[in-house]
C-alpha positions as CSV (number, residue, x, y, z in Angstrom):
1,M,0.2,0.1,0.0
2,A,1.5,3.4,-1.1
3,A,2.3,5.7,1.5
4,R,-0.1,8.8,1.9
5,G,1.2,11.9,-0.4
6,D,2.9,9.3,-2.8
7,G,1.8,9.6,-6.5
8,P,2.3,7.7,-9.5
9,P,5.9,6.8,-10.3
10,Q,5.8,9.1,-13.3
11,S,5.0,11.9,-11.2
12,R,7.4,11.3,-8.4
13,R,10.1,11.0,-11.0
14,S,9.0,14.6,-12.3
15,K,9.0,15.9,-9.0
16,E,12.3,14.7,-8.3
17,M,13.8,16.2,-12.0
18,R,12.3,19.6,-11.0
19,R,14.0,19.4,-7.8
20,H,17.5,18.7,-9.4
21,L,17.0,21.1,-12.1
22,L,16.2,23.8,-9.4
23,I,19.4,23.0,-7.5
24,Y,21.4,22.9,-10.6
25,L,20.2,26.3,-11.9
26,G,21.0,27.4,-8.5
27,L,24.6,26.5,-8.5
28,V,25.3,28.1,-12.1
29,P,26.0,31.5,-10.6
30,F,28.8,30.2,-8.3
31,L,29.9,27.8,-11.4
32,V,30.3,30.9,-13.5
33,I,32.2,33.0,-10.8
34,A,34.5,29.8,-10.1
35,V,35.4,29.2,-13.7
36,F,35.3,32.7,-14.9
37,P,39.3,33.4,-13.8
38,I,40.3,30.4,-15.6
39,F,38.7,30.8,-18.5
40,W,39.9,34.6,-18.4
41,M,43.7,33.7,-17.5
42,A,43.6,30.9,-20.7
43,I,42.2,33.0,-23.4
44,T,44.5,36.1,-22.4
45,A,47.5,33.8,-22.3
46,L,46.4,32.8,-25.8
47,K,45.6,36.3,-27.2
48,Q,48.1,38.0,-29.4
49,E,49.0,41.7,-28.1
50,A,46.9,43.5,-30.4
51,D,44.1,41.7,-29.5
52,L,44.6,42.2,-25.8
53,Y,44.2,46.0,-26.1
54,R,41.3,46.2,-28.4
55,M,39.0,48.4,-26.8
56,D,36.4,48.2,-29.5
57,A,35.6,44.5,-29.5
58,V,34.0,42.0,-26.9
59,P,37.0,41.2,-24.6
60,F,35.6,37.6,-24.1
61,W,36.9,36.0,-27.1
62,F,39.5,36.0,-29.9
63,H,39.5,38.3,-32.5
64,L,42.9,37.6,-34.0
65,P,44.1,33.9,-34.5
66,P,45.4,32.4,-31.0
67,T,49.1,32.4,-30.3
68,W,51.9,30.6,-28.5
69,K,54.2,33.5,-28.1
70,N,53.3,34.3,-24.4
71,F,54.4,30.8,-23.3
72,D,57.4,31.2,-25.7
73,F,58.1,34.6,-24.0
74,L,57.8,32.7,-20.4
75,F,60.3,29.9,-21.0
76,Q,62.9,31.8,-23.2
77,R,62.9,35.0,-21.9
78,T,62.5,34.5,-18.2
79,F,63.5,31.9,-15.8
80,Y,60.3,30.3,-15.3
81,A,61.2,26.6,-15.3
82,D,63.6,27.2,-12.6
83,W,61.0,29.3,-10.6
84,I,58.5,26.3,-10.9
85,V,61.6,23.8,-9.6
86,N,62.3,26.4,-6.9
87,T,58.7,26.4,-5.8
88,M,58.4,22.6,-5.7
89,S,61.1,22.0,-3.9
90,I,60.6,24.6,-1.4
91,S,56.9,23.0,-0.9
92,F,58.3,19.4,-0.4
93,W,61.1,20.5,2.1
94,V,58.4,22.7,4.0
95,S,55.9,19.9,4.0
96,A,58.7,17.4,5.2
97,I,60.0,19.4,7.8
98,T,56.6,20.2,9.2
99,L,55.5,16.5,8.9
100,L,58.6,15.5,11.1
101,T,58.0,18.1,13.6
102,A,54.6,18.4,13.9
103,V,53.5,14.4,14.2
104,P,56.0,14.1,17.6
105,A,54.6,17.2,19.0
106,G,51.1,16.5,18.3
107,Y,51.7,13.1,19.5
108,A,53.4,14.1,22.6
109,L,50.6,16.5,23.4
110,A,47.9,14.3,23.0
111,R,49.1,11.1,24.0
112,L,51.7,11.1,26.7
113,R,49.6,13.1,29.5
114,L,51.9,15.8,29.9
115,P,51.0,18.4,32.4
116,F,49.5,21.4,31.0
117,A,49.5,19.9,27.5
118,E,46.2,21.5,26.6
119,N,47.1,24.9,27.1
120,L,50.3,24.1,25.7
121,G,48.9,23.0,22.6
122,I,46.5,26.1,22.6
123,G,49.6,28.4,23.0
124,I,51.5,26.6,20.1
125,F,48.2,27.4,17.7
126,M,48.2,31.2,19.0
127,T,51.8,31.5,17.7
128,Y,50.3,31.2,14.2
129,L,48.1,33.9,14.6
130,V,51.0,36.2,15.0
131,P,51.0,38.8,12.1
132,A,53.8,37.8,9.5
133,I,55.2,41.4,9.2
134,I,56.4,41.6,12.7
135,L,58.8,38.5,12.4
136,F,60.7,40.0,9.6
137,I,63.4,41.4,11.6
138,P,64.0,38.0,13.8
139,L,63.9,35.6,10.6
140,A,66.0,37.9,8.6
141,R,68.9,37.8,11.6
142,V,68.4,34.0,11.6
143,V,68.7,33.7,7.7
144,S,71.8,35.9,7.9
145,L,73.6,33.6,10.3
146,L,72.8,30.6,8.3
147,E,74.4,32.7,5.3
148,L,70.9,31.7,3.1
149,Q,70.4,35.6,1.9
150,D,69.2,35.4,-1.7
151,S,68.6,31.5,-1.8
152,W,65.4,29.4,-1.8
153,W,66.8,27.6,1.0
154,S,66.1,30.7,3.1
155,L,62.3,30.0,2.8
156,V,62.5,26.6,3.9
157,V,64.1,27.6,6.9
158,V,61.3,30.5,7.4
159,Y,58.0,28.9,6.4
160,P,57.7,26.1,9.0
161,T,57.7,28.4,11.6
162,F,54.0,29.1,10.2
163,T,53.1,25.7,9.1
164,I,54.5,23.6,12.2
165,P,52.0,25.4,14.8
166,F,49.1,24.9,13.0
167,C,49.7,21.3,12.0
168,T,50.7,20.5,15.5
169,W,47.4,21.6,16.7
170,L,45.6,19.5,13.7
171,L,47.6,16.6,14.5
172,M,46.9,17.0,18.1
173,G,43.1,16.9,17.4
174,F,43.4,13.7,15.2
175,F,45.5,11.7,17.7
176,K,43.3,12.4,20.5
177,T,40.6,10.4,18.8
178,V,42.8,7.3,18.2
179,P,41.7,4.7,21.1
180,F,44.1,4.0,23.7
181,E,43.2,0.3,23.3
182,I,44.3,-0.1,20.0
183,E,47.7,1.3,20.8
184,E,48.0,-0.5,24.1
185,A,47.3,-3.9,22.0
186,A,50.2,-2.8,19.5
187,M,52.4,-2.4,22.5
188,I,51.3,-6.2,24.0
189,D,52.4,-7.3,20.4
190,G,55.9,-6.1,20.9
191,C,55.5,-2.5,19.2
192,G,57.4,0.0,21.3
193,Q,56.2,3.6,21.4
194,L,57.4,4.5,18.2
195,G,56.4,1.6,16.6
196,A,52.8,2.2,17.8
197,L,52.9,5.5,16.7
198,L,53.8,4.4,12.9
199,R,51.9,1.5,12.5
200,V,48.6,2.1,14.3
201,V,48.1,5.9,15.0
202,L,49.3,7.5,12.0
203,P,47.6,5.2,9.4
204,V,44.3,5.9,11.8
205,S,45.1,9.7,11.6
206,W,46.1,9.7,7.7
207,P,43.1,12.5,7.0
208,G,45.0,14.8,9.5
209,V,48.6,14.1,7.9
210,I,47.0,14.6,4.2
211,T,45.6,17.8,5.6
212,S,48.9,19.0,7.0
213,V,50.9,18.3,4.1
214,I,48.2,20.1,1.9
215,F,48.6,23.1,4.0
216,S,52.2,23.3,4.0
217,F,52.3,22.7,0.3
218,T,49.7,25.4,-0.5
219,L,50.9,27.8,1.9
220,S,54.6,27.7,0.8
221,M,53.5,27.8,-3.0
222,Q,51.6,31.0,-2.6
223,D,53.6,33.2,-0.3
224,F,54.7,36.3,-1.7
225,L,55.7,38.3,1.3
226,Y,58.8,36.5,2.6
227,S,60.1,35.7,-0.8
228,L,60.0,39.2,-1.7
229,A,62.1,40.1,1.4
230,F,64.6,37.1,1.2
231,V,65.0,36.5,-2.2
232,S,66.3,38.8,-5.4
233,I,68.2,36.7,-7.6
234,S,66.4,35.9,-10.6
235,E,67.1,32.2,-10.7
236,Q,66.4,31.6,-7.4
237,K,63.0,33.1,-7.0
238,P,59.7,30.9,-6.8
239,V,56.7,31.4,-9.1
240,P,54.8,33.8,-6.9
241,L,57.7,36.2,-6.9
242,G,59.1,35.6,-10.1
243,V,56.0,36.2,-12.1
244,A,55.2,39.3,-10.3
245,T,58.8,40.9,-10.4
246,E,59.9,39.7,-13.8
247,L,56.9,40.3,-15.7
248,I,55.9,43.6,-14.3
249,R,58.5,46.1,-15.2
250,G,57.7,49.5,-14.1
251,D,53.9,50.4,-15.6
252,V,54.6,47.6,-18.2
253,Y,52.5,44.6,-17.6
254,F,53.2,41.5,-19.7
255,W,49.6,40.3,-19.4
256,G,49.6,37.4,-21.9
257,S,52.8,35.8,-20.0
258,L,51.6,36.8,-16.5
259,M,48.4,35.1,-17.2
260,A,50.0,32.0,-19.0
261,G,52.4,31.6,-15.8
262,A,49.7,31.7,-13.3
263,L,47.6,29.3,-15.8
264,L,50.5,26.6,-15.9
265,V,51.0,26.6,-12.3
266,G,47.5,27.2,-11.1
267,V,45.5,24.5,-13.2
268,P,47.5,21.6,-12.2
269,V,47.6,22.6,-8.4
270,A,43.8,23.1,-8.4
271,I,43.4,19.5,-10.1
272,V,45.7,17.6,-7.5
273,Y,44.0,19.6,-4.8
274,N,40.4,18.7,-5.7
275,L,41.5,14.9,-5.6
276,F,42.0,15.3,-1.8
277,L,39.5,17.9,-1.4
278,D,37.3,15.7,0.9
279,K,40.3,14.6,3.2
280,F,41.2,18.2,3.4
281,I,37.6,19.3,4.6
282,S,37.3,16.4,6.8
283,G,40.8,16.9,8.3
284,I,40.1,20.6,9.2
285,T,36.5,19.9,10.2
286,G,37.4,17.0,12.5
287,A,40.3,18.7,14.1
288,A,38.1,21.8,14.8
289,I,35.3,19.9,16.6
290,K,37.9,17.2,18.5
C-alpha cells in the first residue's frame, strides 16, 4: 500500500527532476564565478598583443588567431622553469620538515599525558596567529646567520615557523580520537611507543596527515611577502615572486605571459587539490570539533 502523499511513479520522477533542475540552476552563478578566472587566464594567455588592447571589441573571445608567443616568452626570456623547480622544492622540503616536527609534537601533547598539555597546545596554535610582518627582523637575523640570503633555502627555514604550529594543533586533535586500547594492544604485541605511533596511530590519522601536507604545500606555493623580502636573484625566485617581479616592469605589464604563468601552475595544483578535497575538509573540520 502506497504511503499517503505518494503519487504515481511518473509524477514522483517529474518532481525529482524539477528538484534537481532547481538545484543545478541555483549552482550556475557559483560555477560561473569559480570558472571565469580560469577562462579569463586561458584566453588572455593565448591572445596576441594587439588583441589584448582592442577597446572596440568584446574582450571575452578571440578576434585575432590564438598564439603561443606568451608561453614562448615565458620559457625563453625568463627563468620560469627554474621558478617552478624552486617552488616545488620549497614546498616539498617545508612539508617534510613540518611533518617530521608536527607529528611527534602533536602525538606527545595528545597521548603522553604531559602536564599543561592542553594549554601548551593552545599556546602553540596561538603563535600561528602572530602577524607575519612583525617577524621579518628576527627571521632575517636567522637567515643571515645561516648565510642563506638570496637563496630559496631561506624560505625552507622561514615557512615552517607558520606551518608547524597549525599542523601540530591539527594533528593533536586527530591523535586524541584514536582509542588508547588499540595502541596498548599494539604495544602488547611487541611494538614500542614509536612502533605503535607508526603502525597504528598514523594510519588511523592519515586524513590529518594529508591535511597537514596540503596546508604546508599550498602555503609554501602561494606566499609572496617573505620571498620578496629574502630572495632577489632571478634564478632563485619561486613562481609567485618571479612572475610578479619579472613580468611587471615599471608600468609595463606582460599580461599574456603573466596569465600563462599563472595558468601553468594554478590549474595542475587545483586538479591535485580537488582530488584530496574531501580529506582536506574532513581534516579541518575533524580537528576543529575534537
